[in-house]
N, C-alpha and C positions, 0 to 999 in steps of 0.2 A: 890264236891257235885254231886251225881248221877243224871242222867236224870229222873229217876223215882221220886225222891224227888222233883225236880223242875217242871217237866212236869205234874203237877196235873190239870192244866186248860184244859178246853175244848172249842172249838170254840163257840162263843156267839150264843145262840139260835136265830132263826128268826121266831117268832110267828106272826109277823106283828104288834106287839105292842112294839115298841122300849123301852118305859119306863118300861114296865113289864119285858122285857128281861134283862135289866141292873139290875133291882131290884133282879131278880132271880140269876144272876151271883154273885152279892154282897153277897146275903144270902148263896149261896153255898160256897163262899170263907170263910165267917165267920164260917160256920158249920165245914169246914175242919180245920180251926185254932182251934176251940174249941175241936174237937176230937183229934187233934194232941197234944194239951196241956194236955188233959186227959190221953192220952197214955204215955206222958212223966212222969206224976205223977205216973201212975200205974207201970211203969218200974223203978220208983225211980231214975230217972235221975236228975242231978242237975237242980235247978229251972231256971238257966240262960242258959241252954244248947240249948234253942230254941229262945233266944233273938237275936235281930239284933246286929251285931258287930260294935261298935263305932270305927271310923277311928283313933281317938287319942290313943286308946289302942295299935293298931298295929304300928303306927308311934312311939309311946313311946318305944315299945319293939325293934324296928328296927333302930331307930335313924333317924332324919330328916336331909337330906343333901341338898335338893332343890326341885324345881319342874319345869316342862316344859309343855307348852300347846301343845297338839297334834292335837287339832281341832276336827271337826265332824267325827265320825266313827260309824259303826254299830257293836254293841257288843252283845255277847250271854247273855241271861238272867241268865243262870246258873253260870256266873262269878260274878254276883252282890251279895256280901255277907254282906254288911254293909252300914253304914250311917255316914255322917259327924257330925250330931247332935245326941243327946241322945234321940232318938224317942222311944216311947213305943206303938205307934199306929199300928205297923206292926211287925210280927215275922220275923225270919231269912229267911223265904220263901216269905216274903212280903204279907202274908195274913193279913187282918185287924184283930187286936186284940180287937177292940172296935167298937161300932156303932157310935161313935163320928165322924168318918171319912166318914160315909155313904153318906151324902148329897154331899160333894165335889167329892167323888169317883164316885157316880152315874151320876153327872153332866158331869164329864170328859168322862166317858164311853159312855154316851148318845151322846155327841158331836162327839166322835170318831166314833160311830156307824153311825151317820148321815153324816160322811165324812168331818168333820171339820179338818183343819190342826192342828195337835198336835205337839207342838215344841219338839225338842230333850231334853232329860234329861241332867243333868250335873253330871259328876262323876269324882272321883279321882281314879287313877289306881296305885296299888302297885303290882309288878310282873304281874300276870295274873288275879288279883282280882280287883273288882270295888266297890267303896263306893259312895252312892248317896248323892249329895249335894242339888240338886233340881230335883224333879220328883218322889217322893215316891209313890204317887197315880198312876202315869202313869206306874211305874214298877209293882205295884200291879195289875192293870187292865190287863197289858200284860201277867202276869203270870196266872191270873185267866181265861183268854181267850185262853190260849194255845199257845201264841206266843213264838217263840224260840229266837228272836233277838229284839233289840230296838235301835233306833238312839240316839246317845249321843255326847255331847261335852266332850272330855276327857282331863284331866290334869294328867300327870304322876308325882307321888311323888317319888323322888329319895331318897333312904335310905342308911345309912352307912353299914348296913348288908343286904344281900339278904333275900327275903322271901322264905324259903324252910322248909321242914319238921323238920329239926334239929333246926333251928332258932325258929320256931313256938313252938316246944315242950319245948325248953329251956325257953321260955317266957310265958308258960302257955296258949298259944293260940290255941293249936291243936284241942281241942274239940269244939272250936268256929269256926274254919276255915273248919272243916270237918263235914259232916252230922252225 
């Protein structure tokens, strides 16, 4: 995934009205998602080409061998490509796809803006890719505000086959793993 595709966010505005600032950032993230969805339709791309990738599809294609806890790490946002559950609230770039997440999103963004301690997200790692188990809203906020990295508790999934271009192509995952 290229930096341009992921680095859409901009630093949060500072108007002196924190609530208005986070509302504006959410609205901008939603607008970008709606425009991206429209562009996908106009380019006649498959409907699922911008959906968030479920971990179980990748593990099913590569075979599960085990897992190991790696502990807290700082990971790049552009390595987060999917989710553990089958979420429809965010697209593959973690832009909100619905206003249903607005209240929680804005509460977390406001707390972050006011300096509250934000706990690390929880992710599973396969190869160099990450799948969110807990922290979808935090990833979305980080992406929308232009952050490049995020703190995470990482658990590595060990697979019977390595994740590479050949394996991904053979299992129909290429268009989902690449932008």
